[in-house]
LOKETOR-425566 format. One record per atom (N, C-alpha, C, O, CB): x, y, z; residue in three letters. Coordinates in steps of 0.001 Angstrom, whole numbers, plus 500000, padded with zeros to 6 digits. Glycine has a CB too. Layout:
BEGIN
XYZala;...
//
This chain:
BEGIN
846382116294210665met;846288117574211381met;846518118717210407met;847494118698209658met;847313117641212549met;845623119731210403asp;845740120789209410asp;846737121846209869asp;847252121806210986asp;844374121427209139asp;846989122790208969arg;847984123836209200arg;847670124646210460arg;848561124974211243arg;848060124764207989arg;846368124963210639gln;845990125787211778gln;846271125061213084gln;846684125693214056gln;844514126173211694gln;846053123726213133gln;846290122966214342gln;847782122795214618gln;848194122744215777gln;845620121614214242gln;848590122705213568glu;850009122439213726glu;850777123665214200glu;851687123543215020glu;850587121946212425glu;850429124827213704glu;851226126012213957glu;850697126813215133glu;849488126961215311glu;851270126876212727glu;851626127331215938arg;851251128264216993arg;850813129559216325arg;851510130048215436arg;852432128509217997arg;849701130119216718pro;849223131334216047pro;850097132540216365pro;850805132574217371pro;847783131626216449pro;850025133539215467asp;850685134821215718asp;849901135643216734asp;850452136496217429asp;850846135610214409asp;848606135365216801leu;847690136160217631leu;846587135267218165leu;846049134432217437leu;847088137342216826leu;846249135441219432val;845100134755220026val;844019135798220267val;844293136867220814val;845490134015221364val;842801135495219864val;841663136403220071val;840712135767221071val;840346134600220926val;840925136714218724val;840309136525222083ile;839304136073223041ile;838187137111223052ile;838390138261223441ile;839919135871224481ile;837013136683222618thr;835907137623222475thr;834625136990222991thr;834647135915223591thr;835743138060221004thr;833522137657222756gly;832226137200223225gly;831362138394223560gly;831836139529223530gly;832374136278224441gly;830098138158223880pro;829202139277224197pro;829572139925225523pro;830361139384226296pro;827749138801224239pro;828993141084225771thr;829282141827226988thr;828873141047228239thr;827941140243228211thr;828573143172226956thr;829583141301229327ala;829299140707230643ala;829552139206230694ala;828815138475231355ala;827867140979231028ala;830597138737229993thr;830927137314230027thr;832316137038230592thr;832749135886230600thr;830827136735228641thr;833028138062231066gly;834317137822231699gly;835473137637230743gly;836399136878231029gly;834221136642232552gly;835434138316229615lys;836505138167228618lys;837855138654229153lys;838886138021228928lys;836147138938227342lys;837834139777229857thr;839089140339230347thr;839770139374231310thr;840975139147231210thr;838841141690231035thr;839015138811232233arg;839595137878233199arg;840156136637232504arg;841261136192232810arg;838545137468234239arg;839389136088231572leu;839864134902230850leu;841123135234230057leu;842074134453230045leu;838764134359229907leu;841134136382229399gly;842312136790228642gly;843529136935229533gly;844634136541229160gly;842047138093227919gly;843319137512230731ala;844431137701231661ala;844987136368232132ala;846202136214232254ala;843987138532232859ala;844111135399232399leu;844565134087232848leu;845374133381231759leu;846410132775232034leu;843369133224233261leu;844887133467230525val;845608132829229420val;846943133543229177val;847964132896228946val;844746132836228128val;846929134867229230ala;848169135628229038ala;849188135281230120ala;850379135144229839ala;847881137144229046ala;848720135142231343his;849619134808232457his;850261133439232239his;851450133253232496his;848852134827233798his;849464132490231766arg;849973131125231565arg;850902131011230369arg;851774130142230341arg;848821130166231393arg;850724131879229382thr;851514131792228148thr;852635132827228081thr;853428132830227139thr;850610131959226950thr;852699133716229097gly;853677134799229011gly;853294135811227953gly;854158136434227337gly;855055134245228716gly;851989135975227742gly;851520136881226699gly;851157138261227225gly;851243138533228423gly;850333136284226009gly;850749139127226300glu;850301140477226631glu;848987140740225911glu;848783140290224784glu;851374141543226243glu;848108141467226568ile;846782141728226021ile;846767143032225219ile;847383144024225610ile;845743141785227148ile;846059143009224102ile;845711144218223364ile;844187144339223455ile;843470143437223022ile;846220144166221845ile;843699145421224004ser;842258145592224181ser;841560145808222842ser;842014146590222007ser;841972146768225117ser;840451145104222656ala;839595145293221476ala;838268145856221932ala;837216145248221738ala;839390143958220695ala;838333147022222537asp;837131147692223026asp;837147149133222544asp;838106149864222790asp;837039147626224580asp;836098149539221865ser;836085150845221210ser;835965152014222177ser;836196153158221786ser;834960150902220233ser;835604151749223450arg;835439152856224396arg;836454152838225531arg;836647153857226194arg;834054152826224972arg;837098151718225767gln;838077151668226848gln;839364152411226507gln;840271152494227335gln;838396150233227184gln;839446152946225309val;840601153775224942val;840589155107225692val;841620155775225765val;840616154030223425val;839447155504226250tyr;839314156840226821tyr;839664156880228313tyr;839190156061229100tyr;837901157346226615tyr;840490157837228672arg;840857158054230077arg;839661158599230855arg;838908159427230345arg;842060159029230186arg;839494158139232068gly;838432158650232919gly;837058158078232640gly;836103158393233350gly;838371160104232792gly;836939157237231609met;835674156574231310met;835845155112231719met;836043154230230883met;835276156716229776met;835765154885233015asp;836155153589233570asp;834978152681233896asp;834920151537233446asp;836966153799234804asp;834038153204234684ile;832911152369235107ile;831982152098233936ile;831566150960233723ile;832136153038236254ile;831656153134233179gly;830729152978232056gly;831243152067230965gly;830454151409230287gly;830423154306231468gly;832548152016230785thr;833116151149229740thr;833514149777230279thr;833878148889229509thr;834331151819229107thr;833445149601231606gly;833729148298232194gly;835177147871232095gly;835464146745231689gly;832886147276231554gly;836089148749232457lys;837512148395232330lys;837914147238233245lys;838777146439232883lys;838377149607232639lys;837309147141234405asp;837556145988235288asp;839043145661235390asp;839452144523235162asp;836794144760234782asp;839849146664235735leu;841297146497235730leu;841783145483236765leu;842865144916236615leu;841961147825235977leu;840995145255237804asp;841386144248238793asp;841449142851238179asp;842173141985238671asp;840409144256239968asp;840693142633237107asp;840699141327236453asp;842037141023235778asp;842318139873235437asp;839582141258235429asp;842857142052235587leu;844159141849234939leu;845223141356235921leu;846325140995235509leu;844626143146234288leu;844899141340237212val;845870140906238222val;845711139405238461val;844653138944238888val;845683141699239556val;846773138650238182val;846761137197238337val;847936136804239234val;849089137109238932val;846843136473236944val;847629136127240330glu;848652135689241290glu;849558136854241704glu;850778136717241806glu;849499134550240685glu;848922137989241936gly;849644139153242415gly;850388139949241370gly;851018140954241699gly;850583138738243422gly;850333139530240123glu;851013140231239039glu;849991140757238039glu;849033140066237692glu;852028139303238338glu;850206141979237584arg;849295142551236595arg;849765142210235190arg;850908142472234816arg;849188144076236768arg;848856141620234422val;849145141295233029val;849213142584232217val;848369143464232382val;848073140333232447val;850195142699231357ser;850342143892230527ser;849175143997229552ser;848826143029228875ser;851683143863229761ser;848571145193229491cys;847415145405228609cys;847582146718227858cys;847832147758228467cys;846087145407229419cys;847445146673226547his;847653147818225674his;846320148353225150his;845319147637225126his;848570147437224506his;846320149612224734leu;845189150317224114leu;844048150597225084leu;842888150695224683leu;844664149514222953leu;844386150724226353ile;843453151239227351ile;843994152586227823ile;845194152720228061ile;843271150233228558ile;843122153581227960asp;843513154915228427asp;844553155570227502asp;845578156068227965asp;844071154826229851asp;844276155561226199ile;845223156158225247ile;844687157430224591ile;845402158072223821ile;845573155151224172ile;843435157802224886arg;842859159025224345arg;842100159755225445arg;841588159135226377arg;841929158716223146arg;842032161081225327asp;841258161867226283asp;839772161782225953asp;839406161665224783asp;841724163337226285asp;838915161838226964pro;837476161858226684pro;837121163084225861pro;837702164156226030pro;836659161838227994pro;836160162908224972gly;835799163971224039gly;836297163674222641gly;835736164154221656gly;836353165300224511gly;837360162873222558tyr;837906162476221263tyr;836990161422220645tyr;836302160688221355tyr;839364161933221409tyr;836991161358219319arg;836174160354218640arg;837100159382217906arg;837507159605216766arg;835165161025217646arg;837406158314218601tyr;838309157273218100tyr;837612156497216990tyr;836383156426216959tyr;838750156313219247tyr;838396155909216066asn;837777155171214965asn;838579153924214622asn;839677153715215137asn;837646156064213731asn;838020153107213751val;838610151812213450val;839938151952212708val;840813151099212863val;837642150979212630val;840109152992211916phe;841393153215211246phe;842490153428212283phe;843561152827212193phe;841310154430210288phe;842221154284213266glu;843205154530214309glu;843477153270215114glu;844612153008215512glu;842737155647215228glu;842421152488215353phe;842614151239216079phe;843574150319215323phe;844472149733215929phe;841265150536216305phe;843396150188214022gln;844304149342213250gln;845755149776213431gln;846636148941213639gln;843930149376211768gln;846001151074213354gln;847366151571213485gln;847901151329214900gln;849039150891215071gln;847424153069213143gln;847082151614215903asp;847502151408217292asp;847706149919217574asp;848654149526218255asp;846458152000218269asp;846801149100217039phe;846949147653217218phe;848279147168216649phe;849014146430217305phe;845784146905216549phe;848579147588215425leu;849806147108214779leu;851047147487215570leu;851972146686215705leu;849911147663213367leu;851068148702216090arg;852231149110216881arg;852391148231218122arg;853499147799218443arg;852105150583217293arg;851286147969218815ala;851354147133220008ala;851698145691219644ala;852533145059220291ala;850027147183220774ala;851049145181218607tyr;851262143800218167tyr;852724143550217796tyr;853321142561218221tyr;850359143478216972tyr;853285144445217008glu;854661144267216559glu;855646144385217717glu;856654143678217751glu;855000145288215481glu;855360145273218664ala;856241145420219831ala;856202144167220700ala;857237143722221197ala;855836146653220663ala;855014143600220885ile;854889142372221679ile;855629141229221002ile;856324140457221664ile;853404142000221882ile;855484141118219696arg;856166140043218951arg;857684140208219018arg;858418139225219124arg;855704140029217475arg;858146141450218956arg;859598141676219048arg;860136141227220406arg;861290140812220514arg;859928143169218818arg;859303141309221435arg;859731140865222761arg;859646139350222916arg;859974138806223971arg;858889141537223830arg;859202138673221853gly;859095137225221899gly;857903136730222703gly;857894135591223171gly;860344136652222466gly;856907137576222862arg;855729137225223655arg;854508137050222744arg;854521137466221586arg;855454138309224727arg;853476136440223274leu;852275136143222503leu;851249137261222661leu;850851137549223790leu;851671134797222939leu;850803137906221578pro;849752138922221680pro;848368138267221781pro;848064137316221060pro;849806139875220463pro;847548138788222678leu;846163138335222807leu;845250139538222604leu;845328140512223352leu;845907137660224202leu;844392139474221604leu;843422140532221335leu;842148140180222091leu;841498139183221775leu;843149140697219789leu;841782140984223086val;840697140634224001val;839670141756224054val;840010142903224345val;841247140342225412val;838415141427223772gly;837363142430223842gly;836176142037222992gly;836169140993222339gly;837887143782223406gly;835162142905223015gly;833917142557222337gly;833537143414221152gly;832424143289220641gly;832835142604223292gly;834440144297220691ser;834117145134219529ser;834379144345218248ser;835505144286217755ser;834949146454219540ser;833319143745217726gly;833461142865216572gly;834068143537215364gly;834863142923214652gly;832143142311216203gly;833709144793215114leu;834261145500213963leu;835772145640214090leu;836499145443213117leu;833610146881213818leu;836247145978215283tyr;837676146151215495tyr;838417144819215300tyr;839471144765214666tyr;837943146715216906tyr;837843143758215856ile;838471142440215727ile;838523142010214268ile;839555141534213794ile;837710141394216561ile;837422142174213560glu;837393141751212161glu;838283142625211289glu;838827142150210292glu;835969141778211633glu;838437143891211648ala;839338144773210902ala;840764144260210942ala;841527144466209999ala;839281146192211459ala;841130143587212036val;842460142977212157val;842503141631211448val;843420141371210669val;842845142805213636val;841525140775211710leu;841562139411211187leu;841399139353209673leu;842009138511209014leu;840486138586211838leu;840581140243209121arg;840357140244207682arg;841206141290206962arg;841151141419205739arg;838895140484207390arg;841986142029207738gly;842885142998207124gly;842167144050206312gly;842547144330205174gly;843867142297206256gly;841114144646206897tyr;840395145695206184tyr;841368146747205653tyr;842275147189206359tyr;839347146348207102tyr;841164147132204419arg;841970148194203813arg;841235149507204058arg;840215149795203431arg;842210147944202266arg;841774150289204978leu;841080151495205409leu;841918152733205144leu;843138152665204996leu;840729151408206886leu;841236153851205090ile;841922155125204892ile;841453156099205965ile;840319156028206439ile;841658155696203463ile;842341157002206333arg;841989158011207333arg;841051159035206683arg;841390159645205669arg;843274158711207910arg;839895159211207267val;838878160085206683val;838788161382207481val;838413161363208654val;837501159376206642val;839125162498206859pro;839050163778207570pro;837608164263207692pro;836727163812206959pro;839896164835206852pro;837382165165208605val;836064165802208736val;835824166686207519val;836717167402207066val;835964166639210058val;834603166623206999asp;834232167401205820asp;833079168340206214asp;831914167954206125asp;833820166459204618asp;833398169569206647pro;832345170481207130pro;831257170741206098pro;830079170819206448pro;832957171800207544pro;831635170875204833ala;830642171157203793ala;829671169996203636ala;828463170194203501ala;831334171448202456ala;830213168782203654phe;829343167607203519phe;828416167493204726phe;827230167196204581phe;830185166315203366phe;828960167730205911arg;828128167671207111arg;827017168720207064arg;825888168456207476arg;828989167869208364arg;827340169890206568glu;826330170952206458glu;825212170530205512glu;824052170883205721glu;826974172270205967glu;825561169770204465ser;824547169324203511ser;823571168323204137ser;822486168089203605ser;825218168700202292ser;823966167734205270leu;823105166758205944leu;822333167362207109leu;821516166688207735leu;823934165595206439leu;822592168624207394arg;822083169229208624arg;820568169130208757arg;820060168898209854arg;822496170673208686arg;819841169303207658asp;818382169314207724asp;817751167951207442asp;816528167827207385asp;817844170320206751asp;818586166938207269lys;818057165599207004lys;817527164981208298lys;818118165141209366lys;819148164691206376lys;816407164276208182ser;815880163553209340ser;816716162295209560ser;817491161896208691ser;814372163190209141ser;816556161683210711met;817282160444210992met;816888159349210000met;817737158576209558met;817013159977212435met;815617159282209657asp;815172158278208676asp;815846158506207323asp;816236157551206651asp;813633158321208515asp;815981159760206931glu;816645160060205657glu;818125159676205709glu;818669159153204735glu;816497161557205312glu;818769159934206836leu;820181159555206977leu;820349158046206884leu;821283157558206247leu;820748160064208311leu;819444157309207518val;819516155845207490val;819334155337206063val;820052154437205630val;818448155225208422val;818378155907205332arg;818154155483203944arg;819371155803203081arg;819752155008202222arg;816896156166203364arg;819975156958203305met;821180157309202549met;822312156320202833met;823009155883201918met;821629158741202890met;822486155977204104leu;823549155048204473leu;823288153673203881leu;824212153006203416leu;823678154954205997leu;822027153248203898ala;821670151943203346ala;821845151881201838ala;821930150791201272ala;820246151605203702ala;821900153038201175ser;822054153045199715ser;823471152684199279ser;823697152351198116ser;821685154409199160ser;824424152750200208tyr;825782152349199862tyr;825871150831199799tyr;825134150122200483tyr;826797152911200879tyr;826773150355198980lys;826904148916198798lys;827328148222200089lys;826862147125200396lys;827907148618197694lys;828217148874200844gln;828712148272202075gln;828713149317203184gln;829341150369203057gln;830131147684201872gln;828006149021204274leu;827962149946205395leu;829274149890206165leu;829913148841206245leu;826775149625206321leu;829669151026206729his;830923151082207487his;830809150326208804his;831792149739209256his;831321152535207754his;829645150326209427asn;829497149729210750asn;828016149504211013asn;827213150412210801asn;830132150631211855asn;827637148323211466thr;826229148028211703thr;825635148833212842thr;824411148891212963thr;826056146572211984thr;826448149456213683thr;825915150275214778thr;825902151757214420thr;825701152600215295thr;826736150058216047thr;826114152087213144asp;826235153480212756asp;824928154261212816asp;824932155480212643asp;826785153557211387asp;823821153586213055ile;822553154318213128ile;822074154452214567ile;820910154777214801ile;821484153619212285ile;822966154203215545asp;822588154347216949asp;822239155799217290asp;821297156054218041asp;823722153854217853asp;822989156733216745thr;822740158149217007thr;822901158940215713thr;823473158450214739thr;823700158688218103thr;822397160154215715arg;822515161018214543arg;823991161304214231arg;824398161283213069arg;821745162340214768arg;824790161574215278ala;826206161873215054ala;826921160707214392ala;827748160915213504ala;826891162220216372ala;826615159482214809arg;827249158304214215arg;826813158135212761arg;827625157794211900arg;826904157039215026arg;825535158374212492ala;825042158214211121ala;825715159215210179ala;826094158866209061ala;823512158390211075ala;825858160450210633ile;826505161466209800ile;827968161118209563ile;828461161257208443ile;826391162853210453ile;828666160670210596arg;830063160282210419arg;830190159094209470arg;831105159057208648arg;830696159944211769arg;829285158126209575ala;829327156969208683ala;829129157395207228ala;829819156905206334ala;828256155943209086ala;828182158311206995leu;827960158818205636leu;829186159582205139leu;829562159465203973leu;826712159729205595leu;829796160346206005glu;831001161098205656glu;832115160139205216glu;832824160397204243glu;831472161961206857glu;832252159034205947ile;833274158034205620ile;832984157395204266ile;833877157286203426ile;833344156951206715ile;831736156972204053glu;831391156327202785glu;831552157296201607glu;832009156909200531glu;829951155793202834glu;831176158538201825his;831314159565200786his;832787159743200410his;833119159885199233his;830713160915201268his;833661159735201406tyr;835100159907201152tyr;835672158669200464tyr;836450158783199516tyr;835862160182202475tyr;835283157484200944tyr;835782156241200341tyr;835478156186198842tyr;836303155754198037tyr;835165155022201044tyr;834271156637198494ala;833838156538197095ala;834718157348196151ala;834874156991194983ala;832401156999196965ala;835293158440196655ser;836090159304195784ser;837602159211196004ser;838366159886195314ser;835661160715195974ser;838046158372196966his;839478158253197243his;839928156789197354his;840658156452198286his;839819158996198532his;839517155917196437pro;839916154503196556pro;841422154294196438pro;841951153307196949pro;839216153680195496pro;842106155199195777glu;843548155031195569glu;844359155208196850glu;845541154866196889glu;844033156013194530glu;843728155743197902glu;844456155985199138glu;844450154791200084glu;845064154852201149glu;843879157175199834glu;843770153707199720glu;843699152561200597glu;845091151976200849glu;845938151957199956glu;842776151504200004glu;845312151504202072thr;846595150922202421thr;846411149472202858thr;845384149111203433thr;847277151740203528thr;847414148652202580ala;847336147229202890ala;847547146991204382ala;848193147788205063ala;848371146442202073ala;846999145892204879phe;847155145493206272phe;847788144110206265phe;847357143261205484phe;845776145500207046phe;848789143843207095pro;849477142553207038pro;848572141379207398pro;847648141522208198pro;850666142570207961pro;848839140243206816glu;848095139025207136glu;848590138486208478glu;849795138388208710glu;848258137950206007glu;847662138143209348ile;848004137654210678ile;847337136296210890ile;846130136148210700ile;847567138669211779ile;848133135319211283his;847613133974211565his;847081133960212995his;847854133966213953his;848723132870211365his;845756133940213132ala;845132134071214447ala;844324132833214805ala;843858132111213924ala;844237135304214489ala;844165132593216080arg;843263131577216618arg;842215132312217434arg;842549133047218363arg;844030130503217489arg;840948132116217091val;839866132900217683val;839017132048218624val;838546130971218257val;838986133505216586val;838833132551219841phe;837985131911220837phe;836883132887221244phe;837124134087221379phe;838816131458222075phe;835679132364221436ala;834567133210221863ala;833778132486222945ala;833567131275222873ala;833649133576220662ala;833349133234223939leu;832551132673225024leu;831102132526224586leu;830493133462224067leu;832645133554226282leu;830569131345224804lys;829186131044224437lys;828357130952225703lys;828676130182226609lys;829091129724223615lys;827295131738225765ile;826461131814226961ile;824999131818226551ile;824637132435225549ile;826798133072227800ile;824160131141227312asp;822742131117226967asp;822118132482227236asp;822616133268228042asp;822003130018227762asp;821026132739226546arg;820404134061226561arg;819992134487227964arg;820247135626228355arg;819196134077225648arg;819362133602228728glu;818851133981230044glu;819984134309231010glu;819884135267231777glu;817987132862230616glu;821059133524230980thr;822197133804231859thr;822861135117231456thr;823252135917232306thr;823224132647231815thr;822979135323230151arg;823567136576229665arg;822763137774230148arg;823330138763230611arg;823644136579228131arg;821453137685230040arg;820601138791230467arg;820717139024231980arg;820745140168232434arg;819137138514230081arg;820783137945232747ala;820929138088234194ala;822265138736234543ala;822330139585235433ala;820807136722234884ala;823316138345233855asn;824638138934234097asn;824636140429233796asn;825179141229234557asn;825704138229233245asn;824018140791232677ile;823971142196232275ile;823209143022233318ile;823656144099233712ile;823308142340230882ile;822069142514233756ser;821248143253234726ser;821984143423236044ser;821963144502236637ser;819912142535234963ser;822637142354236507ala;823370142432237780ala;824550143390237662ala;824827144159238582ala;823862141034238211ala;825238143341236538arg;826395144219236355arg;825966145676236282arg;826651146548236817arg;827166143836235088arg;824844145954235630leu;824357147335235547leu;824055147884236929leu;824428149013237247leu;823106147415234665leu;823379147091237754arg;823080147543239118arg;824370147811239898arg;824471148789240639arg;822219146494239858arg;825346146931239718arg;826618147093240431arg;827332148361239998arg;827879149079240835arg;827521145882240196arg;827334148642238717arg;828029149827238209arg;827348151115238658arg;828018152111238929arg;828101149783236687arg;826029151099238735leu;825324152271239243leu;825690152508240707leu;825880153648241133leu;823797152099239088leu;825787151423241469glu;826178151544242880glu;827626152022243022glu;827965152696243994glu;826000150196243598glu;828478151672242052glu;829892152042242120glu;830153153486241708glu;831271153981241851glu;830700151122241248glu;829114154172241190gly;829288155582240867gly;829325155914239392gly;830011156854238992gly;830515156061241477gly;828599155160238568met;828621155414237132met;828002156772236790met;828475157461235887met;827884154303236393met;826953157151237506ile;826350158457237248ile;827329159567237614ile;827460160548236882ile;825032158617238038ile;828009159415238736glu;828992160410239158glu;830146160498238147glu;830714161571237943glu;829535160065240562glu;830482159381237527glu;831527159406236494glu;831097160288235319glu;831895161074234807glu;831839157969235999glu;829857160161234898val;829362160984233791val;829307162451234210val;829610163337233410val;827964160502233333val;828927162708235444gln;828922164090235927gln;830332164691235892gln;830494165861235549gln;828355164154237358gln;831338163909236241arg;832727164397236180arg;833120164734234753arg;833800165733234517arg;833697163351236755arg;832700163914233798leu;833011164191232396leu;832375165509231954leu;832998166295231239leu;832525163036231498leu;831146165745232379leu;830475167003232056leu;831221168189232666leu;831370169230232026leu;829019166979232555leu;831683168028233892his;832426169104234562his;833772169366233885his;834321170464233982his;832647168754236040his;834301168344233197gln;835554168507232461gln;835347169190231111gln;836313169491230410gln;836214167155232255gln;834088169434230750gly;833804170125229500gly;833310169242228374gly;833131169717227252gly;835005170821229055gly;833083167943228656ile;832519167053227633ile;831031167365227514ile;830303167317228505ile;832756165530227992ile;830580167683226307asp;829175168080226163asp;828263166861226006asp;828722165738225800asp;829007169016224958asp;826967167118226109his;825987166028226048his;825968165368224667his;825729164164224565his;824586166553226395his;826212166128223620glu;826231165529222275glu;827318164470222169glu;827096163414221577glu;826447166613221201glu;828486164739222733thr;829572163771222696thr;829233162550223543thr;829534161421223154thr;830876164409223180thr;828616162767224686leu;828199161641225515leu;827200160762224760leu;827241159536224861leu;827581162144226836leu;826306161397224005gln;825370160632223178gln;826123159788222158gln;825736158652221883gln;824384161574222464gln;827189160334221601tyr;827998159622220606tyr;828594158346221208tyr;828690157327220523tyr;829125160537220072tyr;828991158393222468tyr;829604157222223104tyr;828593156118223393tyr;828985154981223658tyr;830288157632224393tyr;827320156427223349gly;826282155417223407gly;826061154763224763gly;826740155066225744gly;826588154384222441gly;825091153857224786leu;824750153039225937leu;824758153819227254leu;823976154756227414leu;825703151886226030leu;825635153446228206glu;825619154053229535glu;825704155573229467glu;824961156269230158glu;826765153510230371glu;826601156085228642tyr;826812157536228577tyr;825618158234227940tyr;825257159342228337tyr;828090157859227789tyr;825020157602226975arg;823844158191226318arg;822666158315227282arg;822056159380227385arg;823433157345225105arg;822348157237227983tyr;821153157250228825tyr;821362158043230113tyr;820441158704230592tyr;820741155830229161tyr;822558157979230669ile;822820158789231866ile;822831160271231497ile;822408161110232294ile;824171158383232523ile;823310160599230296ser;823238161980229821ser;821791162457229764ser;821483163562230210ser;823894162109228438ser;820912161638229222leu;819493162005229145leu;818907162193230543leu;818108163103230765leu;818697160930228376leu;819298161345231476tyr;818827161467232862tyr;819320162770233495tyr;818556163475234154tyr;819299160260233701tyr;820589163082233293leu;821150164286233902leu;820587165562233281leu;820605166621233909leu;822661164277233772leu;820088165461232051gln;819432166605231424gln;817969166725231853gln;817292167688231491gln;819521166490229907gln;817488165763232615gly;816100165778233040gly;815144165259231993gly;813933165439232113gly;815709167151233421gly;815678164611230955arg;814820164108229884arg;814281162718230189arg;813334162267229545arg;815581164085228573arg;814874162031231168leu;814377160745231646leu;814439160753233168leu;815370161307233752leu;815205159551231052leu;813448160140233810asp;813568159970235259asp;814478158766235520asp;814805158014234602asp;812153159772235935asp;814881158596236783tyr;815880157563237102tyr;815400156158236713tyr;816137155408236074tyr;816212157600238600tyr;814190155809237092gly;813685154468236802gly;813607154190235311gly;813975153106234858gly;812322154282237422gly;813128155168234545thr;813033154993233098thr;814424154885232482thr;814642154086231571thr;812254156159232460thr;815362155685232974met;816742155619232477met;817314154227232658met;817890153665231726met;817627156647233195met;817162153666233848val;817723152342234125val;817069151286233244val;817754150433232680val;817545151978235608val;815751151342233125thr;815032150355232313thr;815445150417230847thr;815694149387230219thr;813529150572232432thr;815514151633230308arg;815872151763228891arg;817330151400228645arg;817666150805227622arg;815605153187228406arg;818190151760229586leu;819602151405229441leu;819779149893229484leu;820523149328228681leu;820445152071230544leu;819110149250230401glu;819196147795230503glu;818746147127229210glu;819390146196228726glu;818351147292231674glu;817640147607228658thr;817141147065227390thr;818146147295226269thr;818375146410225444thr;815790147701227026thr;818748148488226238ala;819719148806225193ala;820949147902225280ala;821489147493224252ala;820139150274225291ala;821395147589226496ile;822561146712226643ile;822215145298226208ile;823033144629225579ile;823069146713228098ile;821015144834226534his;820587143510226062his;820601143460224533his;821052142478223943his;819171143171226597his;820111144510223906arg;820084144544222437arg;821501144600221874arg;821793143988220846arg;819266145755221937arg;822375145334222550phe;823771145413222125phe;824416144024222166phe;825122143643221233phe;824558146402223022phe;824178143273223235ala;824742141923223350ala;824216141020222233ala;824951140192221695ala;824408141313224730ala;822951141187221896lys;822386140399220803lys;823056140754219482lys;823329139869218671lys;820869140621220707lys;823328142050219254arg;824016142463218027arg;825446141919217990arg;825958141562216929arg;824031144001217912arg;826081141863219160gln;827421141285219205gln;827394139838218730gln;828234139437217924gln;827998141370220625gln;826452139058219214met;826362137654218806met;826068137538217319met;826598136655216645met;825283136927219611met;825230138422216811thr;824951138426215367thr;826231138693214585thr;826472138070213552thr;823878139487215016thr;827053139623215078trp;828307139940214402trp;829239138734214406trp;829835138413213378trp;828989141143215069trp;829373138058215555phe;830277136914215641phe;829834135785214718phe;830666135128214091phe;830358136411217079phe;828529135560214635arg;828047134542213701arg;828339134954212261arg;828655134119211413arg;826537134304213892arg;828227136258212001gly;828569136758210678gly;830046136561210363gly;830398136254209225gly;828208138224210567gly;830917136733211360met;832340136493211161met;832577135060210713met;833388134811209822met;833124136787212445met;831877134125211324glu;832013132712210920glu;831555132519209475glu;832213131824208701glu;831194131791211864glu;830436133129209114arg;829949133009207721arg;830934133622206743arg;831038133182205598arg;828573133686207564arg;831658134641207197arg;832638135296206326arg;833995134609206352arg;834976135152205843arg;832800136741206728arg;834056133427206937gly;835253132598206824gly;836225132646207980gly;837357132184207838gly;835962132972205632gly;835827133188209125ile;836721133233210289ile;836295132130211258ile;835235132233211875ile;836687134649210990ile;837108131071211402pro;836749129985212332pro;836782130485213778pro;837703131196214179pro;837712128777212161pro;835775130105214544ile;835707130484215959ile;835583129223216802ile;834724128380216542ile;834510131451216230ile;836436129093217809his;836334128020218786his;835489128542219947his;835909129444220673his;837757127539219274his;834299127971220117trp;833382128457221145trp;833679127775222476trp;833832126555222539trp;831916128213220730trp;833758128570223534ile;834038128081224878ile;832796128296225741ile;832291129413225848ile;835282128801225495ile;832312127224226349asp;831111127307227185asp;831374128186228408asp;832260127887229208asp;830656125896227626asp;830616129253228552trp;830780130181229669trp;830596129488231010trp;831201129888232005trp;829797131331229545trp;829766128454231044his;829448127788232306his;830572126900232820his;830517126462233969his;828206126968232146his;831578126623232019leu;832687125797232473leu;833447126488233602leu;833480127717233657leu;833631125482231308leu;834061125714234505pro;834909126320235528pro;836042127112234874pro;836501126767233785pro;835481125237236471pro;836477128153235531glu;837501129048234991glu;838733128299234496glu;839217128555233393glu;837910130053236041glu;839237127383235301glu;840450126667234927glu;840240125784233702glu;841156125600232901glu;840932125825236089glu;839040125243233558glu;838770124403232391glu;838693125246231119glu;839130124801230058glu;837464123619232586glu;838145126452231216lys;838153127353230048lys;839581127621229607lys;839902127539228422lys;837434128689230372lys;840437127945230575val;841833128216230259val;842486126991229639val;843212127107228651val;842596128648231513val;842234125818230212ala;842839124573229709ala;842428124296228268ala;843250123868227458ala;842441123386230599ala;841162124537227947arg;840693124280226583arg;841376125201225576arg;841721124785224470arg;839173124453226502arg;841563126448225972ile;842250127367225066ile;843709126959224905ile;844221126934223786ile;842153128816225582ile;844385126639226006leu;845788126255225928leu;845975124993225103leu;846969124855224390leu;846356126052227321leu;845027124074225196his;845087122832224415his;845074123109222921his;845723122409222144his;843920121918224779his;844332124134222527leu;844214124455221097leu;845316125390220607leu;845359125735219426leu;842864125083220821leu;846196125796221498leu;847333126633221073leu;848552125764220787leu;849606126281220418leu;847674127691222155leu;
//
C-alpha cells in the first residue's frame, strides 16, 4: 500500500464538469466525515449572484443540518475576484477548519482555482496598470489573443472569453515578467482528488434541463436586479456565460430565443473545457479518482469514503 493510500489526506477535492451535482455530493461526504466545504467556484463568491452561478444552497442541507461552506457570498457584485485572492481566502478557511480538527473539502468546478491549491502556484497580487491598459485600447481582439499567446505560459485558458478578460490577462503577464522577485510560496497540501465522470449526452441533457429551470426560477430578473444596483453591462460581460448572454438580451442585442440557444451552446463548450482541464491536471501529475455519475448517490459517497 502506497503513502497516498495509507495516510488520511489533509484535503479532499470533489470536482467535475458543470451540472453534475458536485455540491450535493460534497455535502454528503462532509456530513459523514464531520468536514466543512470550501467552495472552488470563481463566481459563487459574489453576493446576489445566486441563480446564474448555481449556488444551490439547499444541496448543503443533509438530514436537516446545513453543512458549513466557506467562500460563498464573500464579495459584492461588481468586484473582479482573482486566483491570487482565492489562494489567500482558501488558506484562511483551510487552516481554520484544520485547527477545529475537521476535514476540509474543496468542492467546485473551477479547475484553475483547484490546481492553484494542489500545485501550489506561486502568485503575486497584480495591481491595475492604467497606462498599460491604455496602450491596449486600440488593439483588436485578435491582436490581444496573439499577444497573450506570445507569452510562454498563459494565466488562464479562459482568458480570451471577453476583451476585458484578455486585457487583464495581458496585464498580469506583463507584471509577472518584471516582478518575479515578489512571488510568494504556497504550502504543500496532501490532497485526495475525486471527479465525477459523466457521458457527453447525459451531461448535455443535464445542462439543458438546468438552464430551462434557472430561467423559470428568475435568472433574467436576477440580472435585472444587478443592473438596478449599478452593475454595468461591461462587468456583466466579464462574468461570462449566463450574465454575458442575458446582458446582451437585456440590451436588445439578442432576441430571447437566440439568447437561450447561444447560452446553452456556450455552457456546453464550458463543460467541455472543464473536462479538458481535468485531463490536463492528470497529465501534470495530479492523480484523480473518477466517480461514475450514474452510480446511486449513496454508492458515490461510499466509494469516496473507502478511499479516505
